[in-house]
GULUMKE-497847 format. One record per residue: residue in three letters; x, y, z of N, C-alpha, C in turn. Coordinates in steps of 0.1 Angstrom, whole numbers, plus 5000, padded with zeros to 4 digits. Each point is the difference from the previous one (the first is absolute). Layout:
// GULUMKE-497847
ALAXYZXYZXYZ/...
This chain:
// GULUMKE-497847
MET500849885000499250125000500950135000/ASN499550104993500650135002499350075012/GLU500550125003499550075011498450035000/LEU499650044988498550034999499249875002/GLU500549894994499249875001500049955015/PHE501150025007500149965014499150085008/LEU499950134998499150095007498649964998/SER499749974987498649964997499649875008/GLY501049915001499749885008499850035015/LEU500850105005499850035014498750075003/ARG499450064990498750075002498949905001/GLN500349874997499049905002499949945014/LEU501050055008500149955014499150095009/PRO499749965012499350095009500850125003/LEU499450124998500850125002499350095010/HIS500850065009499550105009499650124992/GLU498950075005499650124993501150115000/GLY500949995010501150105000501149974989/ALA499949884994501049974989499750084987/ARG498850075000499750084988500149924987/ASN499649875001500049914989501349984993/LEU501150035008501449994995500250094988/GLU499350115000500150094989500750135004/ASP500650005012500850115005501349965006/ASP500850095004501449965005499949975015/CYS499050035007499949985014498649945004/ALA500049945011498749965007499650125010/VAL498850025001499550115008499049945010/LEU500349995013499249955010499450115009/ASN498750025000499350115007499749955014/PHE500450095010499749985014499350125005/GLY498750005001499450125005500250124991/GLY500650115005500350114991501450014995/GLU500749885001501450004995500249884990/ALA501150014993500249894991501549965001/LEU500249875001501449945000500349964985/ILE501250034996500549984986501149895001/LEU499849904991501049895000500549984986/THR501349984998500549974987501249915002/HIS500349924989501249915001500650004986/ASP501350035000500949994988501249925002/MET500549944989501149915001501150044990/MET501249965003501150024991500849874999/ALA500449964987500849884998501350044992/GLU501149935004501250024993499949964985/ASP500650074991500049984986498750054993/THR498950035008498850064995499950155004/HIS500250025013499950145005501350075003/PHE501149925002501350055003501049904994/LEU501250064997501149924994500749935011/PRO500749884997500749935011501150095006/GLU500650094993501050095006499550125007/ALA498750015001499450125007500450025014/ASP500150125005500350035014498749965008/MET500249915009498849955007499450105009/ALA500750115004499450115007499050074992/ASP500450024987499050064990498849914998/VAL500249874999498949914998499050015012/ALA500550015012499150015011499350135000/TRP500750114997499350134999498950004990/LYS500349954988499050004990498849915003/LEU500249895007498949915005499150085009/VAL500650075009499150095009499350114992/ALA500750064991499550124992498849954991/MET500149894994499049964990498749975008/ASN500149945012498849985008499450135005/LEU500950095005499550135005499450084989/SER500449984987499450074989498649964998/ASP499749875002498649965000499150075011/LEU500650015012499350075010499850154996/ALA501050064994499950144996498850024990/ALA499849914991498950014991498649995007/LYS500049955012498850005008499950115010/GLY501050095000500050115009500249965014/ALA500749885002500249945013501350045007/GLU500049995013501350025007500449865005/PRO501349975000500449875004499849975015/ILE499749875003499949965014501249915003/GLY500349904990501149915002500049904989/MET501049915000500349904990500349875005/LEU499649894992500449875002500949964989/LEU501149935003501149974991500149854997/GLY500149964988500449864996501350014992/ALA501049925005501350014994500749874999/SER500749974988500849884999501450055004/LEU500749925008501350035005501149964991/GLY501250065002501249954994500750094991/LYS499550124997500750094990500150145007/ASP501250035006500350125006498850045009/ASP499749915010498950035009500250135008/ALA501350025004500250125008499750134991/GLY500450004988499750114991498650024998/PHE499249894999498650014998499350075013/ILE500549955012499550065012500350155001/ASN501250044996500350145000499150084991/GLY499749954988499150084992498650005005/LEU499649895006498749995006499950115012/ARG501050015008500150095011499850154994/ASP500850034989499950134995498650044996/ALA499449914992498650034995499050015011/LEU500049905009499050005011500250125009/THR501250055002500250125008499650134993/VAL500350014987499650124992498550015000/TYR499349894998498650014998499249965012/ASP500750005011499349975013499049895000/CYS500549894995499249884998500749885007/PRO499649975012500849905008499649854995/LEU501049925002499849854996499249945011/LEU498949924996499149935009500449855001/GLY500749954991500449865000500149944986/GLY499749874999500149944987500649865000/ASP500749964990500549864999501350014992/THR501049915003501249984992500149864997/ILE500649974988500349864996501450004994/SER500549884999501249974992499649914988/ALA500450054988499549934988501150004990/THR500049904991500950004989499450084989/GLY500850044990499450084989500050155003/ALA499350074992499950155000499550055014/SER500650115005499550065012498650064997/THR499249995010498650064999499650075013/PHE499450114999499650085011498650054998/GLY499350025011498650055000499750085012/ILE499250104998499550095012498550014999/THR499449995012498650045001500050145008/ALA499650104993499950135007498650035005/ILE499950065011498750035007500050155002/GLY498950064996499850145001498650045006/ARG499950125003498750065005499650114990/ALA498849984995499550104990499950145007/THR500350104994499950145005498750074995/HIS499349944990498850054995499149894995/LEU498750025003499049914995499050074991/PRO499649944989500449874995501449994995/VAL500649885001501449984996500050004985/PRO501050074994500150014985500249864995/SER499649974987500249884994500350024985/ARG500249894993500250024985498750044994/LYS498949955006498750044994499650145004/GLY499150064994499550135004500350114990/ALA500949984990500250104990498850044993/LYS499750134998498850054995500250074986/VAL499049984991500150074988500250155002/ASP501050064992500450145001501050035011/ASP500349905008501150015010501350044992/ALA500950075007501350024995500949885005/ILE500949964992501049895004501350075003/TYR500649965012501250065004501049895004/VAL501350044999501149925005501050095008/THR500549945010501150075008501449974993/GLY500950095003501449974996500349984985/THR501049934998500549974986500149854998/ILE499449964988499949864997501249954992/GLY500649895004501149944993501450015007/ARG500050075011501350025008500549865004/ALA499149915005500549875004500749924989/MET499450014988500649934988501450054998/LEU500250135000501350064998501049975011/GLY499549995012500849965011500549864999/PHE499149914996500349864998501149994989/GLU500050094990501050004990501350065005/GLY500150055012501250055005500250155000/GLN499050084996500250144999500050065014/LYS501150065004500250045014498950085006/GLN499550104992499050095006498749945003/HIS499849884995498849935002500149875009/LEU501249975005500249885008499149995012/ASP499750125006499150005012498749944997/ALA499550034988498649964996499949854999/ILE501049934996499949854999500549945013/ASN501050055007500549945012499350035013/ARG499650135001499350045012498950094997/PRO498949954994498950084997499350055012/LYS499350124999499350065011498549994999/PRO499449935008498549995000499450135004/LEU499050044993499450145001498950005011/LEU500449975012499049995011499350135003/THR500850115001499550135003499050044989/GLU500549984987499150044989498749924999/GLY500149875003498849925000499050045010/LYS500550045012499050055011499450134996/ALA500750094993499550124996498949984989/LEU500349914991499149974989498749925004/ALA500149925010498949915003498650065001/PRO499950125006498750065001499450064987/VAL500850024989499650074989500049924987/VAL500649884999500149934988498749914998/ASN499849964988498949914997500549864998/ALA501349984996500749874998501550035001/MET500749905006501450025001500749865002/MET501249994994500949895003501450044997/ASP501049915004501450044998500449944987/VAL501050064994500649954987501149915003/SER499749875000501149905003500349914988/ASP499049984991500349914988500050074987/GLY500050135000500150084988498750094999/LEU500250134996498950095000498949954991/LEU500349954988498949964991499249885006/LEU500749905006499349895005499250035012/ASP500650085009499250045012498950104997/GLY500150084990498950084995498949924994/TRP500549904992499049904994499249935011/ARG500749965011499349935011498950105007/MET500450125002499150105006498850024991/ALA500250024987498950034991499149874999/GLN500649895000499249874999499149985012/ALA500650035012499349985012498950105002/SER500250124994499050115002498950004989/GLY500249914990499050004989500050124991/VAL501250064998500250124992501249984990/THR500350114993501150004991500950125005/PHE501349975001501050105002500650054987/ARG499950134998500750064988501250085004/LEU501249944998501250065004500650094988/ASN500650115004500650094990501549975002/PRO500749944990501449975002500950125001/GLU499550114995500850135001500150055014/LEU499049965008500050055014500649925010/ILE500349874997500549915010501550025003/PRO500350035012501450035004500949875000/VAL500949984991500849894999501550035001/ALA500849915006501450035002500850014988/ASP499649934989500750014987499050004989/PRO499650124995499050024990500349924987/ALA501349974997500349924988499649865002/ARG499849955012499649875003498749995007/MET499150084996498750025008499349865001/ASP499949934989499349875000500549915011/GLU501349995001500649915010499850065014/CYS500150135002499750065013498649975005/LEU499050004991498649985004499749865003/ARG500849904996499849865001500949935011/TRP501150065004501049935007499649985015/GLY499450095007499649995013501050035011/ASP499749965012500850025012500250155004/ASP499150094995500150145003499450045014/TYR499049935004499350025013499550155002/GLU499650054988499350135001498549975002/LEU499250105001498649985001499350054988/ILE499049924994499250044990498650015006/PHE499350114997498650025006499250094991/THR498749995003499050084993499250095010/ALA499750124995499350095009499350114991/SER499150075006499350114992501050094995/PRO499950044987500950104994500050145007/LYS498950025007499950135007500750005014/LEU500549895004500649995013501450075000/GLU500250075011501450055002500749895008/LEU501049944994500749885006500850045012/PRO500049925010500750025013501549974998/ILE500449944989501449964998500450044985/GLU501349994997500450024986499849874992/ALA499350014988499849894991499750064987/THR500249914989499850054987498749944994/ARG499250084994498849954993500549934987/ILE499649884997500549924989498849964991/GLY498850025004498949964991498650025006/THR499049944994498650025004499349875000/VAL499149985009499149885001498850024991/GLU499849904991498950014991499049885001/GLU498950014994499049885000500849884994/GLN499649885005500649884996499949984985/ALA501249984994500049984985500649874996/ASN500649994989500549874995501249945008/ALA500750095007501149965008500050075013/PRO500649945010500050065014500950135000/ILE501050004991500950115000500550044986/TYR500150124997500550054988501350095003/LEU501049984992501250085001499950094987/GLY499650135002499750084988498949934993/GLY500249974987498949944992500149854999/THR501049945007500249864999499349925011/ALA499149914997499349925009500949895006/LEU500049985013500849905006499049905007/ILE499849894992498949915004500549895010/GLU501149944996500549885007501150055010/PRO499949955013500950055010501449934999/GLY500149894993501149915000501350074996/PHE500050114992501250064996500150155005/LEU499250035011500050145005500950025011/GLY500549895007500850015012500449875004/TYR500549995013500549875005498949925006/GLN499949874996499149905006500849875001/HIS499749935011500749875002499349894992/GLY500849904997499449884993500250004985/
């Protein structure tokens, strides 16, 4: 199975209502007037990081990618559970973990460690508290909404290729927790850009039952000569969201398009319809 087929199979299982039908990046558990946010992300050697990678950076990124999911829900971190396979610069991994957990004030709650042959694998379950109800989701984009993105898309790709000014984007990305909390009360839909702007935009539009019309001339990319690659590569951990075009945004972001009535494709890049998600960004399987 590929990733989409596996998720389809999981949707046939008994699901908690907080799972949001596995169509979002986080589970949302409501308790009275508050909501607990749960997310889990994994990293595997040779897939998410190279064998020669600094394990301190691997640990930092593992924390950051989970916190980025919380940021898209406007949540503040409560703590994390760690799953780790031992044996590869464990001390360096712990040092990177300490750096990230300290910077983002997200204490370790526990977890599990194993010793295994083969590629190193790590996972984190991040737990957060929503700062605004209702909690933002991929769904909710409305016709005539403006589409926005934070930051610059494609820096992680250039950092992966070794460009010094972009190394921080690939090695130690910064989850936009403050920005997510500021946006939560005013957005109609929001998610983080982890698998590529086009793919994640496609997912938002599909979930919302609308079409995203993106203007390629407006999208801030790190290398305009390689725009297509920048839009598909992923690992940027910026926020893509929709909101009323009349809204005065509480943070800096770039308007990159408009939400339209559902058309032949979930997303258009200029005049080009992007129908199939398979070539729009990174998917497993």
